[in-house]
Structures are given as C-alpha cells and as structure tokens.
Residue, then its C-alpha position, 0 to 999 in steps of 0.5 A: m500500500e505504501k508503494f501505491i501511495e508513493l506512485i500516486m504522489m509521484l504522478l501527481v507531482f509530475w502532473l502538476a509540474t507538466n501543467f505549470l510548464m504548459k500553462f506558464l512557460p509555453g515558450l519553453a514547452t514548445q522547444l521540446p521535441l514534438p513527440i515529448y511535447e505532444f505527450l505532455y500536452a495529452f497528459t495535461g488533459a487537453g489532449e482531446d484536441i491536439p493541434q496539428d502543429p502546436t508550434g504554429f510555424f506552419s499555420p494555414e493563415p498567411s503571414p502579414d509580411s507575405 
C-alpha cells in the first residue's frame, strides 16, 4: 500500500509540474521535441484536441509580411 501511495504522489507531482510548464512557460514547452511535447500536452488533459502543429510555424493563415 505504501508503494501505491508513493506512485500516486509521484504522478501527481509530475502532473502538476507538466501543467505549470504548459500553462506558464509555453515558450519553453514548445522547444521540446514534438513527440515529448505532444505527450505532455495529452497528459495535461487537453489532449482531446491536439493541434496539428502546436508550434504554429506552419499555420494555414498567411503571414502579414507575405
């Protein structure tokens, strides 16, 4: 039972750290490799609607300077 509680606590701390990273430091989060970013994005609970390009580099909208 003690191992189960430790596992739950580790997952909770990881989830809190991931949410903090994704919400308050998105510039740092988007510099991660794409598979890691997508995993963390899904882990935060927002993974239902993962954007096709979370970095925004290839957005379908034309840039104002083009």
